[in-house]
PyMOL Python script that loads the backbone (N, CA, C, O; Angstrom):
from pymol import cmd

cmd.read_pdbstr("""\
ATOM      1  N   MET A   1     -87.213 -80.532 -12.104  1.00  0.00           N
ATOM      2  CA  MET A   1     -86.165 -79.809 -10.718  1.00  0.00           C
ATOM      3  C   MET A   1     -86.331 -80.941  -9.424  1.00  0.00           C
ATOM      4  O   MET A   1     -87.131 -81.873  -9.340  1.00  0.00           O
ATOM      5  N   PHE A   2     -85.688 -80.674  -8.833  1.00  0.00           N
ATOM      6  CA  PHE A   2     -85.866 -81.938  -7.240  1.00  0.00           C
ATOM      7  C   PHE A   2     -85.824 -80.468  -6.371  1.00  0.00           C
ATOM      8  O   PHE A   2     -85.485 -79.285  -6.414  1.00  0.00           O
ATOM      9  N   VAL A   3     -86.505 -81.630  -5.477  1.00  0.00           N
ATOM     10  CA  VAL A   3     -86.562 -80.175  -4.018  1.00  0.00           C
ATOM     11  C   VAL A   3     -87.340 -81.288  -3.126  1.00  0.00           C
ATOM     12  O   VAL A   3     -88.117 -82.159  -3.517  1.00  0.00           O
ATOM     13  N   SER A   4     -86.919 -81.010  -1.881  1.00  0.00           N
ATOM     14  CA  SER A   4     -87.101 -82.061  -0.660  1.00  0.00           C
ATOM     15  C   SER A   4     -88.448 -81.674  -0.527  1.00  0.00           C
ATOM     16  O   SER A   4     -89.055 -80.754  -1.077  1.00  0.00           O
ATOM     17  N   PHE A   5     -88.933 -82.770   0.531  1.00  0.00           N
ATOM     18  CA  PHE A   5     -90.550 -82.219   1.017  1.00  0.00           C
ATOM     19  C   PHE A   5     -90.963 -80.494   1.384  1.00  0.00           C
ATOM     20  O   PHE A   5     -91.856 -79.707   1.069  1.00  0.00           O
ATOM     21  N   GLU A   6     -89.693 -80.484   2.257  1.00  0.00           N
ATOM     22  CA  GLU A   6     -89.410 -79.202   3.437  1.00  0.00           C
ATOM     23  C   GLU A   6     -89.834 -78.006   2.540  1.00  0.00           C
ATOM     24  O   GLU A   6     -90.611 -77.082   2.782  1.00  0.00           O
ATOM     25  N   GLU A   7     -89.171 -78.263   1.541  1.00  0.00           N
ATOM     26  CA  GLU A   7     -88.913 -77.437   0.393  1.00  0.00           C
ATOM     27  C   GLU A   7     -90.504 -76.421  -0.487  1.00  0.00           C
ATOM     28  O   GLU A   7     -90.771 -75.313  -0.952  1.00  0.00           O
ATOM     29  N   VAL A   8     -91.147 -77.804  -0.235  1.00  0.00           N
ATOM     30  CA  VAL A   8     -92.605 -77.578  -1.524  1.00  0.00           C
ATOM     31  C   VAL A   8     -93.298 -76.124  -0.506  1.00  0.00           C
ATOM     32  O   VAL A   8     -93.462 -76.419   0.678  1.00  0.00           O
ATOM     33  N   THR A   9     -93.585 -75.035  -0.797  1.00  0.00           N
ATOM     34  CA  THR A   9     -93.553 -74.285  -0.026  1.00  0.00           C
ATOM     35  C   THR A   9     -94.399 -73.232  -1.607  1.00  0.00           C
ATOM     36  O   THR A   9     -94.312 -73.326  -2.831  1.00  0.00           O
ATOM     37  N   GLU A  10     -95.267 -72.177  -0.500  1.00  0.00           N
ATOM     38  CA  GLU A  10     -96.424 -71.102  -1.598  1.00  0.00           C
ATOM     39  C   GLU A  10     -95.201 -70.689  -2.869  1.00  0.00           C
ATOM     40  O   GLU A  10     -95.120 -70.720  -4.097  1.00  0.00           O
ATOM     41  N   GLY A  11     -94.558 -70.392  -1.967  1.00  0.00           N
ATOM     42  CA  GLY A  11     -92.994 -69.833  -2.595  1.00  0.00           C
ATOM     43  C   GLY A  11     -92.805 -70.841  -4.112  1.00  0.00           C
ATOM     44  O   GLY A  11     -93.067 -70.783  -5.314  1.00  0.00           O
ATOM     45  N   LEU A  12     -92.346 -71.501  -3.383  1.00  0.00           N
ATOM     46  CA  LEU A  12     -91.374 -71.945  -4.355  1.00  0.00           C
ATOM     47  C   LEU A  12     -92.732 -72.689  -5.722  1.00  0.00           C
ATOM     48  O   LEU A  12     -92.154 -73.083  -6.735  1.00  0.00           O
ATOM     49  N   LEU A  13     -93.869 -72.817  -5.755  1.00  0.00           N
ATOM     50  CA  LEU A  13     -94.700 -72.816  -6.337  1.00  0.00           C
ATOM     51  C   LEU A  13     -95.370 -72.336  -7.123  1.00  0.00           C
ATOM     52  O   LEU A  13     -96.073 -72.810  -8.016  1.00  0.00           O
ATOM     53  N   GLU A  14     -95.003 -70.613  -6.555  1.00  0.00           N
ATOM     54  CA  GLU A  14     -95.677 -69.404  -7.692  1.00  0.00           C
ATOM     55  C   GLU A  14     -94.106 -69.078  -7.989  1.00  0.00           C
ATOM     56  O   GLU A  14     -94.130 -67.888  -8.303  1.00  0.00           O
ATOM     57  N   HIS A  15     -93.105 -69.407  -8.034  1.00  0.00           N
ATOM     58  CA  HIS A  15     -92.085 -69.273  -8.546  1.00  0.00           C
ATOM     59  C   HIS A  15     -91.936 -70.259 -10.130  1.00  0.00           C
ATOM     60  O   HIS A  15     -91.456 -69.900 -11.205  1.00  0.00           O
ATOM     61  N   LEU A  16     -92.441 -71.343  -9.808  1.00  0.00           N
ATOM     62  CA  LEU A  16     -92.064 -72.510 -10.635  1.00  0.00           C
ATOM     63  C   LEU A  16     -93.416 -72.899 -11.658  1.00  0.00           C
ATOM     64  O   LEU A  16     -93.533 -73.509 -12.721  1.00  0.00           O
ATOM     65  N   GLY A  17     -94.290 -72.242 -10.788  1.00  0.00           N
ATOM     66  CA  GLY A  17     -95.856 -72.286 -11.547  1.00  0.00           C
ATOM     67  C   GLY A  17     -95.842 -74.148 -12.147  1.00  0.00           C
ATOM     68  O   GLY A  17     -95.793 -74.316 -13.366  1.00  0.00           O
ATOM     69  N   PRO A  18     -95.881 -75.217 -11.360  1.00  0.00           N
ATOM     70  CA  PRO A  18     -95.636 -76.434 -12.030  1.00  0.00           C
ATOM     71  C   PRO A  18     -96.705 -76.700 -12.661  1.00  0.00           C
ATOM     72  O   PRO A  18     -97.594 -75.896 -12.379  1.00  0.00           O
ATOM     73  N   SER A  19     -97.215 -78.019 -13.898  1.00  0.00           N
ATOM     74  CA  SER A  19     -98.402 -77.474 -14.106  1.00  0.00           C
ATOM     75  C   SER A  19     -98.390 -79.238 -13.574  1.00  0.00           C
ATOM     76  O   SER A  19     -99.344 -79.926 -13.933  1.00  0.00           O
ATOM     77  N   ALA A  20     -97.305 -79.864 -12.746  1.00  0.00           N
ATOM     78  CA  ALA A  20     -97.340 -81.091 -12.816  1.00  0.00           C
ATOM     79  C   ALA A  20     -96.160 -80.895 -11.351  1.00  0.00           C
ATOM     80  O   ALA A  20     -95.408 -79.953 -11.104  1.00  0.00           O
ATOM     81  N   VAL A  21     -96.371 -82.088 -10.640  1.00  0.00           N
ATOM     82  CA  VAL A  21     -95.925 -82.613  -9.415  1.00  0.00           C
ATOM     83  C   VAL A  21     -95.548 -84.445  -9.798  1.00  0.00           C
ATOM     84  O   VAL A  21     -96.511 -85.181 -10.012  1.00  0.00           O
ATOM     85  N   ILE A  22     -94.475 -84.879  -9.836  1.00  0.00           N
ATOM     86  CA  ILE A  22     -94.325 -86.306  -9.591  1.00  0.00           C
ATOM     87  C   ILE A  22     -93.522 -86.221  -8.257  1.00  0.00           C
ATOM     88  O   ILE A  22     -92.780 -85.344  -7.814  1.00  0.00           O
ATOM     89  N   SER A  23     -93.900 -87.364  -7.793  1.00  0.00           N
ATOM     90  CA  SER A  23     -93.283 -88.091  -6.765  1.00  0.00           C
ATOM     91  C   SER A  23     -93.225 -89.595  -6.261  1.00  0.00           C
ATOM     92  O   SER A  23     -94.183 -90.336  -6.481  1.00  0.00           O
ATOM     93  N   PRO A  24     -91.900 -90.125  -5.464  1.00  0.00           N
ATOM     94  CA  PRO A  24     -92.796 -91.732  -5.107  1.00  0.00           C
ATOM     95  C   PRO A  24     -93.701 -91.707  -4.206  1.00  0.00           C
ATOM     96  O   PRO A  24     -93.560 -90.790  -3.397  1.00  0.00           O
ATOM     97  N   ALA A  25     -94.441 -92.272  -4.075  1.00  0.00           N
ATOM     98  CA  ALA A  25     -95.498 -92.746  -3.198  1.00  0.00           C
ATOM     99  C   ALA A  25     -95.267 -92.642  -2.052  1.00  0.00           C
ATOM    100  O   ALA A  25     -95.889 -91.899  -1.293  1.00  0.00           O
ATOM    101  N   LEU A  26     -94.053 -93.590  -1.644  1.00  0.00           N
ATOM    102  CA  LEU A  26     -93.207 -93.425  -0.512  1.00  0.00           C
ATOM    103  C   LEU A  26     -91.674 -93.174  -0.492  1.00  0.00           C
ATOM    104  O   LEU A  26     -90.824 -93.743  -1.176  1.00  0.00           O
ATOM    105  N   ALA A  27     -91.494 -92.152   0.486  1.00  0.00           N
ATOM    106  CA  ALA A  27     -89.949 -92.040  -0.305  1.00  0.00           C
ATOM    107  C   ALA A  27     -89.158 -91.948   1.903  1.00  0.00           C
ATOM    108  O   ALA A  27     -89.508 -92.449   2.971  1.00  0.00           O
ATOM    109  N   GLN A  28     -88.320 -91.243   1.550  1.00  0.00           N
ATOM    110  CA  GLN A  28     -87.728 -91.588   3.390  1.00  0.00           C
ATOM    111  C   GLN A  28     -88.521 -90.372   4.538  1.00  0.00           C
ATOM    112  O   GLN A  28     -88.582 -90.666   5.732  1.00  0.00           O
ATOM    113  N   ASP A  29     -88.990 -89.274   4.126  1.00  0.00           N
ATOM    114  CA  ASP A  29     -89.117 -88.750   4.975  1.00  0.00           C
ATOM    115  C   ASP A  29     -91.059 -88.051   4.564  1.00  0.00           C
ATOM    116  O   ASP A  29     -91.611 -87.008   4.915  1.00  0.00           O
ATOM    117  N   PHE A  30     -91.408 -88.872   3.966  1.00  0.00           N
ATOM    118  CA  PHE A  30     -92.915 -88.521   3.532  1.00  0.00           C
ATOM    119  C   PHE A  30     -93.324 -89.426   3.191  1.00  0.00           C
ATOM    120  O   PHE A  30     -92.719 -90.492   3.305  1.00  0.00           O
ATOM    121  N   ASP A  31     -94.613 -89.305   2.600  1.00  0.00           N
ATOM    122  CA  ASP A  31     -95.245 -90.202   1.546  1.00  0.00           C
ATOM    123  C   ASP A  31     -96.143 -89.346   0.603  1.00  0.00           C
ATOM    124  O   ASP A  31     -96.389 -88.157   0.805  1.00  0.00           O
ATOM    125  N   CYS A  32     -96.617 -90.095  -0.475  1.00  0.00           N
ATOM    126  CA  CYS A  32     -98.058 -88.989  -1.526  1.00  0.00           C
ATOM    127  C   CYS A  32     -99.186 -88.455  -0.512  1.00  0.00           C
ATOM    128  O   CYS A  32     -99.948 -87.526  -0.779  1.00  0.00           O
ATOM    129  N   ILE A  33     -99.180 -88.968   0.338  1.00  0.00           N
ATOM    130  CA  ILE A  33    -100.213 -88.413   1.809  1.00  0.00           C
ATOM    131  C   ILE A  33    -100.195 -87.237   1.637  1.00  0.00           C
ATOM    132  O   ILE A  33    -101.032 -86.472   1.157  1.00  0.00           O
ATOM    133  N   ASP A  34     -98.458 -86.971   2.351  1.00  0.00           N
ATOM    134  CA  ASP A  34     -98.158 -85.650   3.143  1.00  0.00           C
ATOM    135  C   ASP A  34     -98.126 -84.994   1.973  1.00  0.00           C
ATOM    136  O   ASP A  34     -98.758 -83.939   2.025  1.00  0.00           O
ATOM    137  N   LEU A  35     -97.459 -85.300   0.592  1.00  0.00           N
ATOM    138  CA  LEU A  35     -97.254 -84.572   0.200  1.00  0.00           C
ATOM    139  C   LEU A  35     -98.993 -84.276  -1.050  1.00  0.00           C
ATOM    140  O   LEU A  35     -99.106 -83.369  -1.873  1.00  0.00           O
ATOM    141  N   ALA A  36     -99.508 -84.812  -0.899  1.00  0.00           N
ATOM    142  CA  ALA A  36    -101.622 -84.257  -1.381  1.00  0.00           C
ATOM    143  C   ALA A  36    -101.412 -83.446  -0.519  1.00  0.00           C
ATOM    144  O   ALA A  36    -100.947 -82.390  -0.948  1.00  0.00           O
ATOM    145  N   LEU A  37    -101.649 -83.534   1.135  1.00  0.00           N
ATOM    146  CA  LEU A  37    -102.206 -82.573   1.501  1.00  0.00           C
ATOM    147  C   LEU A  37    -101.482 -81.236   1.794  1.00  0.00           C
ATOM    148  O   LEU A  37    -102.056 -80.205   2.145  1.00  0.00           O
ATOM    149  N   ARG A  38    -100.256 -81.370   1.621  1.00  0.00           N
ATOM    150  CA  ARG A  38     -99.770 -79.959   1.775  1.00  0.00           C
ATOM    151  C   ARG A  38    -100.019 -79.995  -0.030  1.00  0.00           C
ATOM    152  O   ARG A  38    -101.211 -80.299   0.019  1.00  0.00           O
ATOM    153  N   LEU A  39     -99.811 -79.927  -1.086  1.00  0.00           N
ATOM    154  CA  LEU A  39    -100.379 -79.599  -2.244  1.00  0.00           C
ATOM    155  C   LEU A  39    -101.547 -78.434  -1.861  1.00  0.00           C
ATOM    156  O   LEU A  39    -101.640 -77.226  -2.080  1.00  0.00           O
ATOM    157  N   HIS A  40    -102.524 -79.600  -1.061  1.00  0.00           N
ATOM    158  CA  HIS A  40    -104.299 -78.895  -1.443  1.00  0.00           C
ATOM    159  C   HIS A  40    -103.961 -78.050  -0.367  1.00  0.00           C
ATOM    160  O   HIS A  40    -105.061 -77.557  -0.118  1.00  0.00           O
ATOM    161  N   ASP A  41    -103.150 -77.547   0.452  1.00  0.00           N
ATOM    162  CA  ASP A  41    -102.886 -76.113   1.388  1.00  0.00           C
ATOM    163  C   ASP A  41    -102.904 -75.260   0.735  1.00  0.00           C
ATOM    164  O   ASP A  41    -103.623 -74.261   0.692  1.00  0.00           O
ATOM    165  N   LEU A  42    -101.563 -75.821  -0.208  1.00  0.00           N
ATOM    166  CA  LEU A  42    -100.999 -74.633  -0.421  1.00  0.00           C
ATOM    167  C   LEU A  42    -102.151 -73.823  -2.002  1.00  0.00           C
ATOM    168  O   LEU A  42    -102.182 -72.615  -2.239  1.00  0.00           O
ATOM    169  N   ASN A  43    -102.564 -74.388  -2.428  1.00  0.00           N
ATOM    170  CA  ASN A  43    -103.924 -74.130  -3.548  1.00  0.00           C
ATOM    171  C   ASN A  43    -103.162 -74.569  -4.586  1.00  0.00           C
ATOM    172  O   ASN A  43    -102.422 -73.666  -4.978  1.00  0.00           O
ATOM    173  N   PHE A  44    -103.022 -75.712  -5.270  1.00  0.00           N
ATOM    174  CA  PHE A  44    -101.852 -76.303  -6.302  1.00  0.00           C
ATOM    175  C   PHE A  44    -103.168 -76.426  -7.332  1.00  0.00           C
ATOM    176  O   PHE A  44    -104.279 -76.467  -6.804  1.00  0.00           O
ATOM    177  N   LYS A  45    -103.109 -76.461  -8.189  1.00  0.00           N
ATOM    178  CA  LYS A  45    -103.956 -76.930  -9.286  1.00  0.00           C
ATOM    179  C   LYS A  45    -103.709 -77.578 -10.597  1.00  0.00           C
ATOM    180  O   LYS A  45    -104.340 -77.649 -11.652  1.00  0.00           O
ATOM    181  N   GLY A  46    -102.589 -78.020 -10.172  1.00  0.00           N
ATOM    182  CA  GLY A  46    -102.215 -78.874 -11.674  1.00  0.00           C
ATOM    183  C   GLY A  46    -102.338 -80.784 -11.248  1.00  0.00           C
ATOM    184  O   GLY A  46    -103.128 -81.259 -10.432  1.00  0.00           O
ATOM    185  N   MET A  47    -101.426 -81.483 -11.988  1.00  0.00           N
ATOM    186  CA  MET A  47    -101.815 -82.768 -11.715  1.00  0.00           C
ATOM    187  C   MET A  47    -100.349 -83.133 -10.339  1.00  0.00           C
ATOM    188  O   MET A  47     -99.162 -82.820 -10.253  1.00  0.00           O
ATOM    189  N   TYR A  48    -101.008 -83.679  -9.761  1.00  0.00           N
ATOM    190  CA  TYR A  48    -100.156 -84.809  -8.727  1.00  0.00           C
ATOM    191  C   TYR A  48     -99.942 -86.740  -9.152  1.00  0.00           C
ATOM    192  O   TYR A  48    -100.860 -87.539  -8.964  1.00  0.00           O
ATOM    193  N   ARG A  49     -99.073 -86.996  -9.512  1.00  0.00           N
ATOM    194  CA  ARG A  49     -98.510 -88.257  -9.727  1.00  0.00           C
ATOM    195  C   ARG A  49     -97.301 -88.482  -9.207  1.00  0.00           C
ATOM    196  O   ARG A  49     -96.243 -87.852  -9.211  1.00  0.00           O
ATOM    197  N   ALA A  50     -97.744 -89.750  -8.649  1.00  0.00           N
ATOM    198  CA  ALA A  50     -97.023 -90.744  -7.585  1.00  0.00           C
ATOM    199  C   ALA A  50     -96.430 -92.097  -7.916  1.00  0.00           C
ATOM    200  O   ALA A  50     -97.194 -93.013  -8.224  1.00  0.00           O
ATOM    201  N   THR A  51     -95.273 -92.265  -7.880  1.00  0.00           N
ATOM    202  CA  THR A  51     -94.759 -94.060  -8.731  1.00  0.00           C
ATOM    203  C   THR A  51     -94.139 -94.410  -7.355  1.00  0.00           C
ATOM    204  O   THR A  51     -93.333 -94.096  -6.480  1.00  0.00           O
ATOM    205  N   ALA A  52     -95.484 -95.652  -7.964  1.00  0.00           N
ATOM    206  CA  ALA A  52     -95.543 -96.928  -7.151  1.00  0.00           C
ATOM    207  C   ALA A  52     -94.976 -98.624  -8.084  1.00  0.00           C
ATOM    208  O   ALA A  52     -95.940 -99.379  -8.212  1.00  0.00           O
ATOM    209  N   PRO A  53     -94.344 -98.897  -8.361  1.00  0.00           N
ATOM    210  CA  PRO A  53     -94.434 -99.795  -8.751  1.00  0.00           C
ATOM    211  C   PRO A  53     -95.194-101.128  -8.282  1.00  0.00           C
ATOM    212  O   PRO A  53     -95.994-101.757  -8.976  1.00  0.00           O
ATOM    213  N   ASP A  54     -94.861-101.391  -7.186  1.00  0.00           N
ATOM    214  CA  ASP A  54     -95.086-102.475  -6.477  1.00  0.00           C
ATOM    215  C   ASP A  54     -96.465-102.114  -5.489  1.00  0.00           C
ATOM    216  O   ASP A  54     -97.059-102.668  -4.563  1.00  0.00           O
ATOM    217  N   LEU A  55     -96.513-101.624  -5.791  1.00  0.00           N
ATOM    218  CA  LEU A  55     -98.173-101.354  -5.299  1.00  0.00           C
ATOM    219  C   LEU A  55     -99.206-102.097  -5.344  1.00  0.00           C
ATOM    220  O   LEU A  55     -99.809-101.756  -6.361  1.00  0.00           O
ATOM    221  N   PRO A  56     -99.825-103.012  -4.770  1.00  0.00           N
ATOM    222  CA  PRO A  56    -100.889-104.009  -4.953  1.00  0.00           C
ATOM    223  C   PRO A  56    -101.763-103.504  -5.713  1.00  0.00           C
ATOM    224  O   PRO A  56    -101.976-103.545  -6.925  1.00  0.00           O
ATOM    225  N   ARG A  57    -102.571-102.689  -4.241  1.00  0.00           N
ATOM    226  CA  ARG A  57    -103.829-101.607  -4.559  1.00  0.00           C
ATOM    227  C   ARG A  57    -103.370-100.478  -4.490  1.00  0.00           C
ATOM    228  O   ARG A  57    -103.187-100.152  -3.317  1.00  0.00           O
ATOM    229  N   PRO A  58    -102.948 -99.313  -5.595  1.00  0.00           N
ATOM    230  CA  PRO A  58    -103.036 -98.259  -5.644  1.00  0.00           C
ATOM    231  C   PRO A  58    -104.589 -97.112  -5.897  1.00  0.00           C
ATOM    232  O   PRO A  58    -104.609 -95.884  -5.978  1.00  0.00           O
ATOM    233  N   GLU A  59    -105.427 -97.833  -5.948  1.00  0.00           N
ATOM    234  CA  GLU A  59    -106.427 -97.525  -5.859  1.00  0.00           C
ATOM    235  C   GLU A  59    -107.537 -96.601  -4.691  1.00  0.00           C
ATOM    236  O   GLU A  59    -108.288 -95.626  -4.684  1.00  0.00           O
ATOM    237  N   VAL A  60    -106.849 -98.032  -3.488  1.00  0.00           N
ATOM    238  CA  VAL A  60    -106.641 -97.597  -2.232  1.00  0.00           C
ATOM    239  C   VAL A  60    -106.696 -96.142  -1.729  1.00  0.00           C
ATOM    240  O   VAL A  60    -107.505 -95.405  -1.164  1.00  0.00           O
ATOM    241  N   VAL A  61    -104.673 -96.056  -2.504  1.00  0.00           N
ATOM    242  CA  VAL A  61    -104.771 -94.360  -2.037  1.00  0.00           C
ATOM    243  C   VAL A  61    -104.811 -93.547  -2.661  1.00  0.00           C
ATOM    244  O   VAL A  61    -104.496 -92.442  -2.219  1.00  0.00           O
ATOM    245  N   GLU A  62    -105.337 -93.760  -4.361  1.00  0.00           N
ATOM    246  CA  GLU A  62    -105.831 -92.982  -4.646  1.00  0.00           C
ATOM    247  C   GLU A  62    -107.257 -92.118  -4.016  1.00  0.00           C
ATOM    248  O   GLU A  62    -107.512 -90.919  -4.129  1.00  0.00           O
ATOM    249  N   LYS A  63    -108.016 -93.151  -3.356  1.00  0.00           N
ATOM    250  CA  LYS A  63    -109.888 -93.440  -2.818  1.00  0.00           C
ATOM    251  C   LYS A  63    -108.893 -92.340  -2.002  1.00  0.00           C
ATOM    252  O   LYS A  63    -108.480 -91.299  -2.513  1.00  0.00           O
ATOM    253  N   GLU A  64    -108.665 -92.687  -0.941  1.00  0.00           N
ATOM    254  CA  GLU A  64    -107.753 -91.901   0.479  1.00  0.00           C
ATOM    255  C   GLU A  64    -107.408 -90.773  -0.189  1.00  0.00           C
ATOM    256  O   GLU A  64    -107.954 -90.017   0.614  1.00  0.00           O
ATOM    257  N   ILE A  65    -106.892 -89.939  -1.103  1.00  0.00           N
ATOM    258  CA  ILE A  65    -106.104 -89.043  -1.507  1.00  0.00           C
ATOM    259  C   ILE A  65    -108.108 -87.602  -1.436  1.00  0.00           C
ATOM    260  O   ILE A  65    -108.567 -86.570  -0.946  1.00  0.00           O
ATOM    261  N   ALA A  66    -108.442 -88.917  -2.472  1.00  0.00           N
ATOM    262  CA  ALA A  66    -109.829 -88.093  -3.491  1.00  0.00           C
ATOM    263  C   ALA A  66    -110.517 -87.578  -1.971  1.00  0.00           C
ATOM    264  O   ALA A  66    -111.140 -86.519  -1.897  1.00  0.00           O
ATOM    265  N   HIS A  67    -110.317 -88.442  -0.843  1.00  0.00           N
ATOM    266  CA  HIS A  67    -111.477 -88.010  -0.199  1.00  0.00           C
ATOM    267  C   HIS A  67    -110.349 -86.675   0.950  1.00  0.00           C
ATOM    268  O   HIS A  67    -110.783 -85.654   1.483  1.00  0.00           O
ATOM    269  N   LEU A  68    -109.468 -87.002   0.978  1.00  0.00           N
ATOM    270  CA  LEU A  68    -108.433 -85.693   2.156  1.00  0.00           C
ATOM    271  C   LEU A  68    -108.688 -84.915   0.972  1.00  0.00           C
ATOM    272  O   LEU A  68    -109.855 -84.765   0.610  1.00  0.00           O
ATOM    273  N   CYS A  69    -107.783 -84.426   0.353  1.00  0.00           N
ATOM    274  CA  CYS A  69    -107.590 -83.493  -0.736  1.00  0.00           C
ATOM    275  C   CYS A  69    -108.575 -83.740  -2.269  1.00  0.00           C
ATOM    276  O   CYS A  69    -108.073 -84.290  -3.249  1.00  0.00           O
ATOM    277  N   PRO A  70    -110.015 -83.238  -2.254  1.00  0.00           N
ATOM    278  CA  PRO A  70    -110.821 -83.385  -3.685  1.00  0.00           C
ATOM    279  C   PRO A  70    -110.452 -82.607  -4.419  1.00  0.00           C
ATOM    280  O   PRO A  70    -110.766 -82.802  -5.593  1.00  0.00           O
ATOM    281  N   SER A  71    -109.582 -81.313  -4.080  1.00  0.00           N
ATOM    282  CA  SER A  71    -108.943 -80.709  -5.319  1.00  0.00           C
ATOM    283  C   SER A  71    -107.889 -80.929  -6.218  1.00  0.00           C
ATOM    284  O   SER A  71    -107.351 -80.304  -7.132  1.00  0.00           O
ATOM    285  N   ILE A  72    -107.753 -82.130  -5.608  1.00  0.00           N
ATOM    286  CA  ILE A  72    -105.973 -82.385  -6.801  1.00  0.00           C
ATOM    287  C   ILE A  72    -106.269 -83.391  -7.294  1.00  0.00           C
ATOM    288  O   ILE A  72    -106.897 -84.308  -6.766  1.00  0.00           O
ATOM    289  N   ASP A  73    -105.807 -83.329  -8.473  1.00  0.00           N
ATOM    290  CA  ASP A  73    -105.778 -84.190  -9.791  1.00  0.00           C
ATOM    291  C   ASP A  73    -104.555 -84.890  -9.469  1.00  0.00           C
ATOM    292  O   ASP A  73    -103.382 -84.561  -9.651  1.00  0.00           O
ATOM    293  N   PHE A  74    -105.440 -86.668  -8.577  1.00  0.00           N
ATOM    294  CA  PHE A  74    -103.953 -87.500  -8.302  1.00  0.00           C
ATOM    295  C   PHE A  74    -104.262 -88.980  -8.510  1.00  0.00           C
ATOM    296  O   PHE A  74    -105.264 -89.687  -8.410  1.00  0.00           O
ATOM    297  N   LYS A  75    -103.131 -89.131  -8.802  1.00  0.00           N
ATOM    298  CA  LYS A  75    -102.882 -90.698  -9.830  1.00  0.00           C
ATOM    299  C   LYS A  75    -101.786 -91.472  -9.202  1.00  0.00           C
ATOM    300  O   LYS A  75    -100.709 -91.012  -8.822  1.00  0.00           O
ATOM    301  N   ILE A  76    -102.090 -92.409  -9.154  1.00  0.00           N
ATOM    302  CA  ILE A  76    -100.508 -93.064  -9.138  1.00  0.00           C
ATOM    303  C   ILE A  76     -99.713 -94.268 -10.322  1.00  0.00           C
ATOM    304  O   ILE A  76    -100.313 -95.309 -10.587  1.00  0.00           O
ATOM    305  N   ILE A  77     -98.920 -94.093 -10.684  1.00  0.00           N
ATOM    306  CA  ILE A  77     -98.426 -94.432 -11.646  1.00  0.00           C
ATOM    307  C   ILE A  77     -97.421 -95.501 -11.237  1.00  0.00           C
ATOM    308  O   ILE A  77     -96.563 -95.234 -10.396  1.00  0.00           O
ATOM    309  N   THR A  78     -97.539 -97.343 -12.109  1.00  0.00           N
ATOM    310  CA  THR A  78     -97.753 -98.353 -11.197  1.00  0.00           C
ATOM    311  C   THR A  78     -96.464 -99.174 -12.429  1.00  0.00           C
ATOM    312  O   THR A  78     -95.690-100.114 -12.247  1.00  0.00           O
ATOM    313  N   SER A  79     -96.739 -98.230 -13.750  1.00  0.00           N
ATOM    314  CA  SER A  79     -95.630 -98.809 -14.604  1.00  0.00           C
ATOM    315  C   SER A  79     -95.008 -97.253 -15.536  1.00  0.00           C
ATOM    316  O   SER A  79     -95.589 -96.168 -15.566  1.00  0.00           O
ATOM    317  N   LEU A  80     -93.887 -97.555 -16.115  1.00  0.00           N
ATOM    318  CA  LEU A  80     -92.865 -96.327 -16.384  1.00  0.00           C
ATOM    319  C   LEU A  80     -92.748 -96.955 -18.206  1.00  0.00           C
ATOM    320  O   LEU A  80     -92.035 -96.365 -19.018  1.00  0.00           O
TER     321      LEU A  80
END
""", "prot")
cmd.dss("prot")
cmd.show_as("cartoon", "prot")
cmd.util.cbc("prot")
cmd.orient("prot")
């Protein structure tokens, strides 16, 4: 299911019960840090993966999100 950043709410997560969330690392209206923070605030317990095929140092973003959102299982996917 595809939803906008604004549609990611507690109600949506309760209704769908996703085990994983996937997004681009950088979208028009948000980035993966924004979404990680929202998921963290909503107590999401699944995996969050962001796609970024051209990101030169994905580990930098992964470390930042691990610091800001320690309960989020986050990784960047650089190849499909």
